[in-house]
Backbone as ProteinMPNN parsed JSONL, in Angstrom:
{"seq_chain_A": "MANMESVLQSPEAGNNDDVGARLKVVRKMHGWSQRELAKRAGVTNATISLIEQGRVSPSVGSLKKVLDGIPMSLAEFFTLRFDDKSQVFFRADEMPNVGTGPIQYRLLGASNSRRDMSILHETYPPGEDTGPDLLSHEGEEGGIVISGQLEVTVGGEVAVLGPGDGYYFSSRRPHRFRNPGDTDCVLVSANSPPSV", "coords_chain_A": {"N_chain_A": [[0.589, -1.077, 0.201], [2.139, 1.249, -0.041], [2.896, 1.857, -2.446], [0.435, 3.026, -3.485], [-0.423, 5.017, -1.617], [1.712, 6.594, -2.37], [1.227, 7.257, -5.015], [-1.279, 8.72, -4.922], [-0.036, 11.132, -3.562], [1.649, 11.814, -5.464], [2.345, 14.509, -7.478], [1.557, 13.662, -10.464], [-1.358, 12.97, -9.514], [-2.314, 14.327, -9.295], [-3.314, 17.209, -6.773], [-4.68, 17.497, -3.167], [-7.727, 18.275, -3.752], [-8.347, 17.518, -6.148], [-8.756, 14.948, -5.698], [-10.807, 15.655, -4.139], [-12.623, 16.564, -5.699], [-12.946, 14.772, -7.652], [-14.047, 12.487, -6.55], [-16.448, 13.54, -6.296], [-17.333, 14.016, -8.883], [-17.546, 11.47, -9.619], [-19.812, 9.875, -7.539], [-22.056, 11.587, -8.429], [-22.224, 10.464, -11.047], [-23.027, 8.373, -10.295], [-25.212, 8.743, -9.557], [-25.998, 9.69, -6.814], [-26.516, 11.029, -3.531], [-24.576, 12.952, -1.038], [-25.035, 11.874, 1.693], [-25.876, 9.568, 0.394], [-23.586, 7.932, -0.709], [-21.906, 7.603, 1.432], [-23.521, 6.223, 3.351], [-23.727, 3.644, 2.012], [-20.999, 3.26, 2.039], [-20.63, 2.851, 4.608], [-19.6, 5.113, 5.959], [-19.124, 7.99, 7.528], [-21.614, 10.682, 6.717], [-20.216, 13.493, 7.307], [-17.302, 12.899, 6.274], [-17.358, 12.368, 3.648], [-18.222, 14.597, 2.841], [-16.281, 16.155, 4.104], [-14.081, 15.106, 2.152], [-14.541, 15.757, -0.269], [-15.103, 18.494, -0.409], [-12.074, 19.501, -0.124], [-10.809, 19.41, 1.943], [-9.864, 17.103, 4.387], [-7.281, 15.085, 3.269], [-7.345, 11.801, 2.517], [-6.973, 8.699, 3.449], [-5.198, 5.733, 1.905], [-6.295, 3.624, 2.957], [-8.893, 4.776, 3.979], [-9.724, 6.051, 1.452], [-10.378, 3.909, -0.134], [-12.12, 2.113, 0.932], [-14.321, 4.518, 1.239], [-14.868, 3.988, -1.551], [-14.961, 1.24, -1.989], [-17.82, 1.512, -1.54], [-19.072, 2.025, -3.943], [-18.941, 0.535, -5.941], [-15.754, 0.191, -6.247], [-12.353, -0.382, -7.695], [-9.196, 1.25, -6.784], [-7.166, 1.787, -8.747], [-9.046, 2.362, -11.393], [-10.508, 4.392, -9.994], [-8.835, 6.247, -10.318], [-8.068, 6.546, -12.808], [-10.317, 6.937, -14.449], [-11.661, 8.232, -16.9], [-13.267, 11.107, -17.678], [-13.665, 12.915, -19.883], [-14.767, 11.792, -21.804], [-16.931, 12.057, -24.186], [-18.032, 10.005, -26.103], [-20.843, 9.006, -27.923], [-24.165, 7.643, -26.971], [-27.01, 7.327, -26.984], [-28.866, 5.579, -29.609], [-30.383, 6.216, -32.859], [-32.698, 4.154, -35.051], [-31.29, 4.193, -37.414], [-28.893, 4.969, -37.204], [-27.52, 2.551, -36.759], [-25.526, 0.231, -38.543], [-25.242, -2.327, -40.729], [-23.606, -4.863, -40.648], [-23.814, -7.723, -41.386], [-22.976, -9.977, -44.235], [-24.496, -11.095, -46.595], [-28.316, -12.246, -46.636], [-29.059, -12.512, -44.03], [-29.522, -10.299, -41.187], [-26.976, -7.983, -39.915], [-27.295, -5.746, -37.19], [-25.169, -3.501, -35.669], [-25.771, -1.878, -32.347], [-23.84, 1.229, -31.138], [-21.315, 1.267, -33.08], [-19.968, 3.236, -34.17], [-17.786, 4.117, -31.485], [-14.942, 3.219, -30.701], [-14.152, 2.12, -28.864], [-15.153, -0.548, -27.886], [-16.06, -3.077, -25.791], [-17.794, -5.061, -26.289], [-20.158, -6.719, -28.58], [-23.663, -5.69, -29.539], [-25.954, -6.652, -30.649], [-28.476, -6.629, -33.42], [-31.085, -8.448, -35.172], [-31.75, -10.34, -37.703], [-32.986, -12.917, -39.396], [-33.855, -14.193, -42.112], [-36.524, -16.681, -43.351], [-35.459, -20.529, -43.435], [-32.254, -19.15, -43.584], [-29.129, -19.716, -42.236], [-26.265, -20.023, -40.459], [-24.191, -20.97, -41.948], [-22.88, -23.906, -43.152], [-20.836, -24.76, -41.262], [-19.937, -24.964, -37.965], [-19.234, -22.364, -35.979], [-16.746, -21.004, -34.318], [-14.86, -18.781, -31.422], [-13.319, -16.626, -29.592], [-13.974, -15.799, -26.451], [-17.999, -14.751, -24.928], [-21.311, -14.853, -25.804], [-24.523, -14.22, -26.117], [-28.486, -14.535, -25.716], [-31.501, -13.143, -26.924], [-34.539, -14.145, -28.197], [-36.661, -12.283, -29.981], [-38.872, -12.128, -32.23], [-40.963, -14.954, -34.008], [-38.397, -17.927, -35.276], [-35.853, -19.52, -33.915], [-33.009, -21.939, -34.329], [-30.809, -23.018, -32.678], [-27.581, -24.403, -32.593], [-24.889, -25.724, -29.771], [-22.296, -26.877, -28.998], [-22.938, -30.308, -28.931], [-25.671, -30.183, -28.755], [-28.51, -29.297, -29.115], [-31.506, -27.188, -30.118], [-35.192, -25.234, -29.806], [-35.717, -22.357, -29.938], [-37.796, -19.974, -28.889], [-40.152, -16.851, -29.02], [-38.788, -15.099, -26.179], [-37.629, -16.405, -25.178], [-33.666, -17.308, -24.498], [-30.205, -17.718, -25.038], [-27.15, -18.788, -24.164], [-23.064, -18.61, -23.402], [-20.266, -20.083, -24.568], [-18.356, -18.878, -26.425], [-16.313, -20.158, -27.402], [-17.237, -23.226, -27.811], [-18.036, -24.802, -30.017], [-20.728, -23.611, -32.934], [-24.106, -22.776, -33.856], [-26.439, -21.064, -36.18], [-29.624, -21.08, -37.183], [-32.529, -20.552, -38.455], [-35.396, -22.319, -38.796], [-38.055, -21.768, -39.204], [-40.645, -20.364, -40.538], [-41.592, -17.211, -40.896], [-39.761, -14.284, -40.626], [-36.71, -14.328, -38.773], [-35.872, -12.982, -35.325], [-33.619, -11.457, -33.393], [-31.804, -10.203, -30.36], [-28.587, -10.347, -29.634], [-25.63, -10.449, -27.607], [-22.099, -10.203, -27.923], [-18.824, -10.863, -26.474], [-15.524, -10.429, -25.744], [-15.7, -8.179, -28.893], [-17.231, -9.245, -31.835], [-17.617, -7.996, -34.294]], "CA_chain_A": [[0.464, -0.439, -0.329], [2.952, 2.488, 0.649], [3.966, 2.496, -3.006], [-0.528, 3.693, -3.636], [-0.102, 6.159, -1.42], [2.923, 7.969, -2.648], [1.018, 7.786, -6.082], [-2.012, 9.502, -3.673], [0.578, 12.137, -3.098], [2.471, 12.539, -6.484], [2.274, 15.605, -8.642], [0.529, 12.968, -11.599], [-2.4, 12.424, -9.692], [-3.153, 16.153, -8.662], [-3.676, 17.483, -5.041], [-6.427, 16.54, -2.157], [-8.734, 19.088, -4.013], [-8.52, 17.037, -7.432], [-9.365, 13.342, -5.182], [-12.14, 15.356, -3.608], [-13.496, 16.845, -7.171], [-13.15, 12.934, -9.017], [-15.075, 11.378, -5.936], [-17.616, 14.441, -6.325], [-18.453, 13.728, -9.915], [-17.981, 9.399, -9.333], [-20.497, 9.831, -6.966], [-23.036, 12.411, -9.225], [-22.269, 9.765, -12.174], [-23.972, 7.251, -9.906], [-26.383, 9.939, -8.63], [-25.909, 9.43, -5.474], [-26.067, 12.511, -2.852], [-22.983, 12.743, -0.193], [-25.636, 10.735, 2.431], [-26.434, 8.041, 0.161], [-22.715, 7.065, -0.772], [-21.516, 7.776, 3.126], [-24.487, 5.16, 3.866], [-23.49, 2.668, 1.217], [-19.329, 3.501, 2.279], [-20.289, 3.005, 5.832], [-18.841, 6.159, 6.878], [-20.454, 9.473, 7.743], [-21.87, 11.77, 5.753], [-19.061, 14.635, 7.057], [-15.816, 11.978, 5.744], [-17.852, 12.324, 2.002], [-17.615, 16.34, 2.597], [-14.767, 17.195, 3.52], [-13.351, 14.079, 1.074], [-14.972, 16.414, -2.02], [-14.183, 19.619, -0.46], [-10.589, 19.254, -0.165], [-10.207, 19.834, 3.347], [-9.021, 16.004, 4.706], [-6.605, 14.085, 2.961], [-7.59, 10.349, 3.029], [-5.224, 7.564, 3.723], [-4.914, 5.144, 1.304], [-6.701, 3.08, 3.297], [-10.236, 5.405, 4.04], [-10.31, 5.887, -0.028], [-10.316, 2.886, -0.552], [-13.521, 2.136, 1.847], [-14.87, 5.052, 0.46], [-14.946, 3.236, -3.181], [-15.513, -0.01, -1.856], [-19.203, 1.321, -1.68], [-19.327, 2.291, -4.995], [-17.692, -0.082, -5.851], [-14.84, 1.107, -7.58], [-10.663, 0.094, -7.257], [-8.44, 2.5, -6.706], [-6.489, 1.787, -10.381], [-10.22, 2.377, -11.508], [-10.525, 5.843, -9.244], [-7.447, 7.213, -10.47], [-7.788, 6.21, -15.057], [-11.416, 6.985, -15.02], [-11.715, 9.309, -17.77], [-14.53, 12.084, -16.871], [-14.064, 13.737, -20.954], [-15.149, 10.273, -22.578], [-17.474, 12.05, -25.299], [-18.51, 9.058, -26.902], [-22.484, 8.739, -28.237], [-24.659, 7.078, -25.986], [-28.18, 7.108, -27.773], [-28.897, 5.123, -31.433], [-31.496, 5.599, -33.414], [-32.611, 2.483, -35.536], [-30.523, 4.124, -38.857], [-27.788, 4.642, -36.892], [-26.626, 0.668, -36.277], [-24.903, -0.11, -39.912], [-26.186, -3.685, -40.477], [-22.34, -5.939, -40.343], [-23.828, -8.806, -42.291], [-23.31, -10.466, -44.981], [-26.118, -12.576, -47.531], [-29.373, -12.059, -46.132], [-28.932, -12.718, -42.617], [-28.701, -8.975, -40.972], [-26.619, -8.31, -38.454], [-27.029, -4.303, -37.226], [-24.466, -3.417, -34.736], [-25.478, -0.819, -31.683], [-22.676, 1.119, -30.931], [-20.658, 1.04, -33.84], [-18.414, 4.203, -33.704], [-16.981, 3.791, -30.515], [-13.936, 2.416, -31.063], [-13.335, 1.328, -27.333], [-16.467, -0.858, -27.441], [-15.743, -3.964, -25.55], [-18.684, -5.928, -26.792], [-20.838, -6.03, -29.765], [-24.246, -5.599, -29.126], [-26.331, -7.191, -32.527], [-30.216, -6.444, -33.593], [-30.237, -9.847, -35.651], [-32.785, -10.563, -38.574], [-32.449, -14.321, -40.416], [-34.88, -14.708, -42.487], [-36.646, -17.997, -42.973], [-34.312, -20.938, -44.209], [-31.31, -19.113, -43.232], [-28.62, -20.09, -41.046], [-24.469, -19.232, -40.239], [-23.672, -21.976, -42.478], [-22.925, -25.216, -42.815], [-19.744, -24.947, -40.455], [-19.579, -24.533, -36.759], [-18.526, -21.075, -35.31], [-15.74, -20.867, -32.753], [-14.037, -18.068, -31.393], [-12.639, -16.431, -28.461], [-16.002, -14.602, -25.526], [-18.494, -15.292, -24.889], [-22.655, -14.894, -26.149], [-25.934, -14.858, -25.919], [-29.196, -13.824, -27.347], [-32.852, -13.271, -26.973], [-35.3, -14.004, -29.372], [-38.101, -11.79, -30.375], [-40.139, -13.11, -32.653], [-39.49, -16.243, -35.144], [-37.75, -18.952, -34.457], [-34.559, -19.932, -34.19], [-32.571, -23.255, -33.749], [-29.357, -22.771, -31.624], [-26.82, -25.628, -32.35], [-23.966, -25.667, -29.344], [-21.39, -28.768, -29.227], [-23.901, -31.377, -29.207], [-27.166, -29.818, -28.029], [-29.615, -28.204, -30.038], [-32.606, -26.661, -29.029], [-35.528, -24.44, -30.971], [-36.243, -20.934, -29.497], [-38.87, -18.771, -29.748], [-40.269, -15.432, -28.705], [-38.847, -14.819, -25.249], [-36.264, -17.545, -25.453], [-32.769, -16.743, -24.633], [-29.168, -18.703, -25.295], [-25.248, -17.731, -23.176], [-22.235, -20.537, -24.109], [-19.063, -19.828, -24.348], [-17.847, -18.578, -27.787], [-15.661, -21.303, -27.585], [-17.368, -24.36, -28.055], [-18.689, -24.346, -31.303], [-22.342, -23.343, -32.643], [-24.06, -22.968, -35.1], [-27.758, -21.04, -35.593], [-30.571, -21.419, -38.182], [-34.153, -20.31, -38.596], [-36.17, -23.418, -39.097], [-39.663, -21.267, -39.518], [-41.864, -19.326, -42.536], [-41.75, -16.006, -40.896], [-38.688, -14.008, -39.909], [-36.614, -14.375, -36.598], [-35.697, -11.369, -35.086], [-33.066, -11.804, -31.927], [-31.167, -9.258, -29.865], [-27.56, -10.357, -29.279], [-24.395, -9.61, -27.779], [-20.566, -11.232, -27.391], [-17.755, -10.171, -25.752], [-15.107, -9.606, -26.398], [-16.517, -7.938, -29.597], [-15.969, -9.9, -32.977], [-17.365, -7.427, -35.449]], "C_chain_A": [[0.967, 1.134, -0.145], [3.127, 3.223, -1.142], [2.281, 3.444, -3.824], [-0.157, 5.035, -2.937], [0.912, 7.37, -1.805], [2.535, 8.229, -3.994], [-0.41, 9.466, -5.85], [-1.917, 10.892, -3.728], [1.284, 12.742, -4.507], [1.917, 13.754, -7.819], [0.84, 14.756, -9.931], [-1.026, 13.198, -11.367], [-2.947, 13.28, -9.258], [-3.184, 15.98, -7.013], [-4.51, 16.954, -4.781], [-7.968, 17.272, -3.516], [-9.005, 17.851, -5.784], [-9.206, 15.446, -7.064], [-10.326, 13.884, -4.938], [-13.167, 15.919, -4.916], [-13.656, 15.884, -7.612], [-14.127, 12.713, -7.99], [-16.526, 12.494, -5.992], [-18.12, 14.134, -7.596], [-18.784, 11.942, -9.94], [-19.013, 9.437, -9.105], [-21.988, 10.121, -7.779], [-23.349, 11.689, -10.405], [-23.371, 8.938, -11.93], [-25.41, 8.058, -9.529], [-27.08, 10.244, -7.396], [-25.849, 11.584, -4.674], [-25.171, 11.775, -1.65], [-23.892, 11.18, 1.004], [-25.786, 9.616, 2.03], [-24.899, 7.767, -0.295], [-21.701, 7.001, 0.848], [-22.146, 6.185, 3.401], [-23.599, 3.308, 2.714], [-21.377, 2.077, 1.361], [-19.159, 2.45, 3.608], [-19.221, 3.826, 6.038], [-19.781, 6.888, 7.018], [-20.07, 10.347, 6.772], [-20.652, 13.002, 5.938], [-17.819, 14.079, 6.132], [-16.414, 12.566, 4.7], [-17.294, 13.854, 1.998], [-17.17, 16.611, 2.742], [-13.916, 16.247, 2.522], [-13.162, 15.251, 0.128], [-14.708, 17.822, -1.471], [-12.338, 20.181, -0.2], [-10.155, 19.408, 1.468], [-9.733, 18.657, 4.589], [-8.615, 15.901, 3.711], [-6.331, 12.462, 2.906], [-6.705, 9.562, 2.715], [-6.031, 6.715, 2.478], [-7.001, 3.92, 1.914], [-9.011, 3.407, 3.03], [-10.893, 5.052, 2.132], [-10.699, 4.333, -0.274], [-11.77, 2.434, -0.006], [-14.241, 3.015, 1.599], [-15.78, 4.401, -0.939], [-15.171, 1.704, -2.982], [-17.324, 0.128, -1.61], [-19.859, 1.939, -2.523], [-19.499, 1.296, -5.848], [-17.338, -0.059, -7.064], [-13.242, 1.448, -6.966], [-10.619, 1.35, -7.391], [-7.766, 2.786, -8.216], [-7.839, 3.076, -10.693], [-10.889, 4.594, -11.28], [-9.84, 7.015, -10.382], [-7.728, 7.105, -12.442], [-9.081, 6.33, -15.499], [-11.094, 8.449, -15.561], [-13.595, 9.588, -17.684], [-14.755, 12.712, -18.525], [-14.859, 12.676, -21.945], [-16.743, 11.11, -23.125], [-18.564, 10.983, -26.026], [-20.147, 9.126, -26.918], [-23.075, 7.836, -27.03], [-25.814, 6.488, -26.579], [-27.879, 6.91, -29.302], [-30.303, 5.098, -31.764], [-31.323, 4.82, -34.431], [-31.839, 3.095, -37.258], [-29.325, 4.588, -38.545], [-26.7, 3.521, -35.924], [-26.428, 0.447, -37.472], [-25.465, -1.474, -39.55], [-24.308, -4.191, -41.113], [-22.442, -7.135, -40.98], [-23.586, -9.239, -43.364], [-24.372, -11.124, -45.659], [-27.084, -11.561, -46.945], [-30.201, -11.685, -44.86], [-28.555, -10.59, -42.329], [-28.239, -8.578, -39.134], [-26.823, -6.447, -37.948], [-26.482, -4.437, -35.986], [-25.39, -1.83, -34.136], [-23.493, -0.916, -31.235], [-21.608, 1.34, -32.143], [-19.349, 1.994, -33.997], [-17.863, 4.212, -33.006], [-16.206, 2.813, -30.705], [-13.209, 1.473, -29.825], [-14.62, -0.392, -27.254], [-15.52, -2.406, -26.266], [-16.716, -5.533, -25.245], [-19.466, -5.563, -27.835], [-22.361, -6.195, -28.915], [-25.35, -5.996, -30.476], [-28.448, -6.629, -32.799], [-30.282, -7.833, -34.663], [-31.765, -10.148, -36.459], [-32.216, -11.969, -39.361], [-34.37, -14.608, -41.09], [-35.25, -16.368, -42.923], [-35.381, -18.889, -44.046], [-32.986, -20.163, -44.114], [-30.432, -19.202, -42.195], [-27.015, -19.266, -41.391], [-23.742, -20.106, -41.564], [-23.228, -22.823, -42.119], [-21.905, -25.695, -41.461], [-20.07, -23.903, -39.112], [-19.04, -23.411, -36.532], [-17.792, -21.475, -34.372], [-14.883, -19.834, -32.616], [-13.746, -18.017, -29.414], [-14.17, -15.64, -27.772], [-16.808, -15.827, -25.146], [-20.272, -14.991, -25.121], [-23.589, -15.173, -25.528], [-27.44, -13.697, -26.464], [-31.104, -14.142, -27.018], [-33.805, -13.423, -27.996], [-36.525, -13.162, -29.357], [-38.519, -12.166, -30.898], [-39.621, -13.955, -33.614], [-39.726, -17.641, -34.437], [-36.218, -19.326, -34.535], [-33.881, -21.062, -32.971], [-30.986, -22.652, -33.468], [-28.624, -24.525, -31.577], [-25.352, -25.235, -30.872], [-23.469, -26.926, -28.851], [-22.786, -29.816, -29.722], [-25.12, -31.03, -29.38], [-27.301, -28.917, -29.239], [-30.957, -27.706, -29.579], [-33.156, -25.39, -30.177], [-36.093, -23.675, -30.401], [-36.781, -20.526, -29.901], [-38.926, -17.781, -29.179], [-39.95, -15.675, -26.66], [-37.685, -15.638, -24.462], [-35.343, -17.492, -25.103], [-31.788, -18.313, -25.108], [-27.685, -17.866, -24.427], [-25.051, -19.119, -22.771], [-21.079, -19.411, -24.234], [-18.712, -19.711, -25.799], [-17.176, -19.762, -28.604], [-16.043, -22.989, -28.348], [-18.551, -23.521, -29.305], [-20.156, -24.419, -31.639], [-22.243, -22.841, -34.12], [-25.931, -22.224, -35.125], [-28.247, -20.826, -37.06], [-31.881, -20.805, -37.564], [-35.266, -21.407, -39.513], [-37.938, -22.752, -39.995], [-39.503, -20.727, -41.115], [-41.605, -17.712, -42.262], [-40.239, -15.625, -40.558], [-38.508, -14.387, -38.536], [-35.908, -13.071, -36.789], [-35.218, -12.099, -33.153], [-32.248, -10.292, -31.493], [-30.096, -10.376, -28.955], [-26.187, -9.558, -28.643], [-23.259, -10.904, -27.413], [-19.769, -10.362, -26.689], [-16.436, -10.683, -25.569], [-15.702, -9.42, -28.44], [-16.3, -8.542, -30.958], [-16.849, -9.49, -34.316], [-17.248, -5.599, -34.996]], "O_chain_A": [[0.173, 2.075, -0.122], [3.356, 4.41, -1.375], [2.529, 4.365, -4.603], [0.325, 5.991, -3.545], [0.883, 8.584, -1.605], [3.107, 9.175, -4.533], [-0.445, 10.599, -6.33], [-2.819, 11.72, -3.851], [1.455, 13.952, -4.652], [1.214, 13.582, -8.815], [-0.312, 15.132, -10.146], [-1.845, 13.472, -12.245], [-4.08, 13.167, -8.79], [-3.106, 14.984, -6.293], [-5.179, 16.165, -5.448], [-8.931, 16.62, -3.92], [-10.143, 17.668, -6.216], [-9.951, 14.839, -7.834], [-11.298, 13.196, -5.249], [-14.363, 15.634, -4.969], [-14.738, 15.83, -8.198], [-15.269, 12.72, -8.449], [-17.617, 12.023, -5.67], [-19.335, 13.945, -7.643], [-19.836, 11.349, -10.18], [-19.748, 9.138, -10.046], [-22.887, 9.281, -7.841], [-24.414, 11.929, -10.973], [-24.318, 8.686, -12.674], [-26.508, 7.565, -9.272], [-28.146, 10.761, -7.063], [-25.436, 12.678, -5.059], [-25.062, 10.58, -1.378], [-23.537, 10.004, 1.085], [-25.861, 8.638, 2.774], [-25.01, 6.545, -0.188], [-20.825, 6.154, 1.022], [-21.451, 5.189, 3.606], [-23.123, 2.235, 3.085], [-20.767, 1.077, 0.982], [-18.262, 1.634, 3.819], [-18.079, 3.422, 6.262], [-20.972, 6.691, 6.773], [-19.025, 10.692, 6.22], [-20.147, 13.471, 4.918], [-17.378, 14.84, 5.27], [-15.959, 13.708, 4.654], [-16.299, 14.27, 1.404], [-16.821, 17.571, 2.054], [-12.922, 16.815, 2.068], [-12.075, 15.695, -0.24], [-13.949, 18.447, -2.212], [-11.818, 21.296, -0.175], [-8.99, 19.502, 1.855], [-9.286, 19.102, 5.645], [-9.254, 16.475, 2.829], [-5.248, 11.965, 3.214], [-5.812, 9.672, 1.874], [-7.192, 6.95, 2.142], [-8.122, 3.716, 1.447], [-9.91, 2.81, 2.437], [-11.805, 4.362, 1.676], [-11.787, 4.115, -0.809], [-12.624, 2.485, -0.891], [-15.374, 2.535, 1.648], [-16.99, 4.4, -1.167], [-15.579, 1.034, -3.931], [-18.043, -0.867, -1.515], [-20.968, 2.421, -2.294], [-20.483, 1.391, -6.581], [-17.829, -0.157, -8.188], [-12.797, 2.408, -6.337], [-11.37, 2.229, -7.811], [-7.856, 3.888, -8.756], [-7.76, 4.266, -10.388], [-11.355, 5.487, -11.987], [-10.186, 8.054, -10.944], [-7.293, 8.054, -13.095], [-9.339, 5.996, -16.655], [-10.553, 9.416, -15.024], [-14.599, 8.876, -17.65], [-15.916, 13.067, -18.727], [-15.561, 13.116, -22.855], [-17.736, 10.786, -22.474], [-19.709, 11.253, -26.388], [-20.695, 9.311, -25.832], [-22.296, 7.376, -26.195], [-25.816, 5.269, -26.755], [-27.134, 7.554, -30.042], [-31.187, 4.379, -31.297], [-30.2, 4.607, -34.887], [-31.923, 2.32, -38.21], [-28.529, 4.699, -39.478], [-25.809, 3.556, -35.075], [-27.571, 0.392, -37.925], [-25.995, -1.78, -38.482], [-23.961, -3.645, -42.16], [-21.403, -7.746, -41.23], [-24.412, -8.593, -44.008], [-25.162, -11.762, -44.964], [-26.837, -10.368, -46.773], [-31.232, -11.058, -44.617], [-27.776, -9.852, -42.931], [-28.686, -8.717, -37.996], [-26.19, -5.803, -38.784], [-26.961, -5.223, -35.168], [-25.679, -0.903, -34.892], [-22.598, -1.75, -31.098], [-20.693, 1.894, -31.534], [-18.157, 1.686, -33.967], [-16.735, 4.361, -33.477], [-16.591, 1.655, -30.868], [-12.308, 0.636, -29.774], [-14.558, -1.134, -26.273], [-14.291, -2.426, -26.208], [-16.558, -6.516, -24.522], [-19.598, -4.379, -28.147], [-22.357, -6.727, -27.805], [-25.246, -5.162, -31.376], [-29.307, -6.391, -31.95], [-29.14, -8.223, -34.908], [-32.808, -10.168, -35.806], [-31.09, -12.0, -39.857], [-35.458, -14.997, -40.666], [-34.367, -17.222, -42.84], [-34.685, -18.417, -44.945], [-32.265, -20.774, -44.903], [-30.852, -18.779, -41.118], [-26.716, -18.364, -42.172], [-22.688, -19.68, -42.035], [-22.994, -22.945, -40.917], [-22.104, -26.706, -40.788], [-20.326, -22.699, -39.088], [-17.937, -23.427, -37.077], [-18.193, -22.321, -33.573], [-14.049, -19.716, -33.514], [-13.874, -18.81, -28.482], [-15.103, -15.116, -28.381], [-16.628, -17.041, -25.053], [-20.614, -14.85, -23.947], [-23.73, -16.02, -24.646], [-27.496, -12.678, -27.153], [-31.683, -15.225, -26.941], [-33.744, -12.504, -28.812], [-37.422, -13.503, -28.586], [-39.039, -13.124, -30.326], [-38.475, -13.97, -34.064], [-40.512, -18.189, -33.664], [-35.651, -19.289, -35.627], [-33.974, -21.181, -31.749], [-30.302, -21.916, -34.18], [-28.953, -25.483, -30.877], [-24.768, -24.2, -31.193], [-24.142, -27.843, -28.381], [-23.366, -29.856, -30.807], [-25.74, -31.627, -30.26], [-26.598, -28.201, -29.953], [-31.316, -28.011, -28.442], [-32.466, -24.77, -30.987], [-37.238, -24.035, -30.128], [-36.786, -20.372, -31.123], [-37.874, -17.437, -28.64], [-40.75, -16.289, -25.954], [-37.094, -15.419, -23.405], [-35.898, -18.575, -24.917], [-32.212, -19.435, -25.385], [-27.433, -16.677, -24.236], [-25.695, -20.064, -22.314], [-21.116, -18.199, -24.022], [-18.861, -20.781, -26.39], [-17.311, -20.181, -29.754], [-15.363, -23.661, -29.124], [-19.281, -22.54, -29.445], [-20.898, -25.091, -30.923], [-21.391, -22.615, -34.979], [-26.721, -22.678, -34.296], [-27.502, -20.478, -37.976], [-32.125, -20.644, -36.368], [-35.756, -21.215, -40.626], [-38.602, -23.174, -40.942], [-38.796, -20.699, -42.122], [-41.429, -16.963, -43.223], [-39.481, -16.538, -40.231], [-39.269, -14.641, -37.603], [-35.536, -12.396, -37.749], [-35.821, -12.706, -32.268], [-32.146, -9.384, -32.318], [-30.45, -11.046, -27.985], [-25.767, -8.457, -28.996], [-23.418, -12.012, -26.901], [-20.089, -9.217, -26.368], [-16.518, -11.782, -25.019], [-16.016, -10.4, -29.116], [-15.149, -8.41, -31.373], [-16.922, -10.261, -35.272], [-17.015, -4.76, -35.867]]}, "name": "protein", "num_of_chains": 1, "seq": "MANMESVLQSPEAGNNDDVGARLKVVRKMHGWSQRELAKRAGVTNATISLIEQGRVSPSVGSLKKVLDGIPMSLAEFFTLRFDDKSQVFFRADEMPNVGTGPIQYRLLGASNSRRDMSILHETYPPGEDTGPDLLSHEGEEGGIVISGQLEVTVGGEVAVLGPGDGYYFSSRRPHRFRNPGDTDCVLVSANSPPSV"}
């Protein structure tokens, strides 16, 4: 912990006012009052107030206790970027189709180059599938069927899913998707790390 103490006091980390200002911004990002954060962290309301005003310099242990109430690590606290102006909301026409062929994969957040996952609005026309070969790659994926039917093959398991049904599995397991029905199958899926 001695190393973290020196990080707290280093010029690069800013002065005590910066710690307080940073804590205030993080607290407001969660929509909490000082009282709410104090309750979650198990400290007094005065403790949060004094830190945010820069009137006290919290020890590493004290700051960690406060951050455990969020929860957030010390490293996340000091590296969190507040100048992130990336787009938050997307209209339907802002989600490009990244699929090939008749299957549509409309990607949410395509303009965010730092995505940690892909969220897709997928449409499988009747009889369409991801191909004869089973897919396999790093990560995890899941989805929920909105309308129609989706046959999902994962390893030796096969299930036909309908509206409201879902799947979740390690993408390393060989898998395949197919619409066995006579209407479009629409689903929302996610995979991490992003594959598109």
